C-alpha positions, 0 to 999 in steps of 0.5 A: 499500500505504501509503495503504490502511494509513493509511486504517484508522488512524483507525478501528482504535482506535475498534474496539479501545478502544470508548470515546469518550474514549479514541477521541477521544484516539487521534484527537488523538494521530494528528493532533498529529504533522502539525506535523512536516511543517513541519520535515521537508522540509530534512531529507529532502533530506539522507538517502537517499530509497530508504532513508527510503521502505523503513525507514518502511514496515518500522517501520510494518509491525512496529508494526502487527504488535505489536497482533495479537501482543499480542492473541494473547498476551492483553496487549493494552491501551488504553495500547498502542493509544494509544502506537502510534497517534502513532508510526505517524502521525509515521513517516507524516509523513516518508513522504509528502514523501519520495514527492514528493521522490523523484518528480522523481528517478525520472521525466524532465522530460517525464514529471514533469507527468504523473507528479505528476497520476497520483500525486495521482489514485492517492493521493487516489483510494485515500484516499477509497476506504479511508476509505469501506471501513474501517468495512465492513472492520472489521466484516467481518474485525475490528480486530486482523485489520485490523492484521494485513492492513495490516502485510503490506501495509506489508511489501509496500510496502517490498519494492516500494520496494527496487526503486526506482532513484533518481538522485543529484542532479548537481553541475551549475551552477545558474541563478544562475551557481554553478560546480561548485567553488562547489556542492562548497564549499557542500556541504562547509560544510553538512556542517560546519554542518548546523543552519545550512543547515537554518535557511537552507533553512527560511527559503528555503521560508517566503519562497517561500510568503509572498513570492510572488504565489501566497502568498494562494492557497496560504494559502487552499488551506491553510485550506480543506484544514484546514477539510475535514480537521476536518469529516471 
């Protein structure tokens, strides 16, 4: 539901604004929040995942609903569309990492590889299909109607995420020999110094990316992905 809604975000401002300048600005504003994904990982690990998944869906549904309501009461403006676009993108930057973080807590270890594969296939497949169908749907239903139906889709997504049962992280001893008591002590320290723990997690993540043999492959994939995104 979330992915099919996001598939139309780039096309909807174009259909409503009908100006190349403002359409380009809307596209820029929708891409700019992607930088948030660099910093969202450690934060996502510190909030209830189910609540994050549900509330991001609800917020996006309510924001999308603003456009048809504004159109109905005749106060829909370019400024309103341009204001909503980056907010939607910002909310979505939290949603995808939260999904990836929740997957290992929903599935057993034996199912995780298959689950990751199915998730990637479904996500990319729906993304391609929705991007391909966006233009036709907007011509058929109208841009304002697409906002309304996407809003309903996000509401349905929120209802589905409410049914999730996500396992809580256990406090068993880790691979480096930490005991349960040490883990609890570490948790207490992180609560007292959340910013310090956040910076530590960021450094650990960057170290994993740049200080491993896979770093060159990862950087190559990032460059290819960025080039493909710019080309599309």
